N, C-alpha and C positions, 0 to 999 in steps of 0.2 A: 504494500500500500504506499502511496506517495501523497503527501500533502504539501502544498506550496503556500507560502506567506510572502507576498510582495511588499517590500518596504517602500514607504513614500519618501523617506528622507534620502535614500541613495539607490542606485540601480542594482540592487542585490535582492535575491529571493532566498528566503530561508526554506530549504527543502528538507522535509522529514521523510526518511525511508524507514519502512517497517516490514520486517520479514516475519510472517506469521508462524506460529508453532507448528502447524501441519507441514510447513516447508523446511523449517530448521531441524525437525526430527530429533529433538533432544540434544542439539549441538552444545558444545562447550564454548566455542568461539565462532563469531561471524564477523567478517570484515566487508566493508563497502569498497569496491575497487572500480576505478573508472578514469575517464579523461581528466577529471578535476583533481586527481591525485597522482597523475602520470602512471596509472595502473600499478601503483605500489601496493603489494598484497598485505601490508601491515600498517599502512598510514592512517586508515580510518576504521578503528574498531567500532563495533556496534554494541550497545549495552543490552545485556540480557534482562528481560522483564519478568515479573512474577508469573505472568500467564504463559511463559515459555517462548514468547516472541522476542525479537531483537529489534532495536531502534537506534537511529542516529540522525542528527540534523546537521546539514552543511549549508554554508552560504555560497550561492552560485551567482555569477554575473548574469544579468537579464539579457535577453535577446540572443541566446545561444542554445545549442543542443549538446547534451553530454551523454556519451555511451557509458554503460556501467554494468556490473554484475555483482552478485553476492558470492563470497567465498566462505564456505562452511567447513569448519575444522581443518582448514588448510588443504583440503583435498577435493571437495565437491563444489562445483559451480552451480548457481541457481539464477534464474532470471526473474524479473518482476512481472507478474501477470497483469498488472494495471499500468504498465509503462505507456508513455505517449506513443511510442512506436518501437520497432526493432530495427537493427542494422546488421548486415552481414559482416563477417570477420574473415581474416585470411585462413582460418581453420575450418575445414569442411563440416565438422561436427558441432559447430557452435554459432550462436547468434548473440548479439548484445542487446540489452534493454536500452532504451533512450528516453531521457527526460528532457522536455523542452521548457525553458523558462524565459 
């Protein structure tokens, strides 16, 4: 799930990414990985919530598209089912989720 909060004071959007429990499958760690952090696998950890989901909020510049994926326990990749769109990758077995702000 993605929620967007556009700021009136500057051209930034606070985007909250939430990976539900049924996708995280009891994970210990989940990271948000994408264009906004140069695809660094450990730069943006997500916080585990009491209901078993994971969440994080990042500030993204408005007027852009950002490809991203979730990395679960350092081994499994997951996409966002409610992404604004998807984008192909150089890897034949993968697509990226895309958020537009």
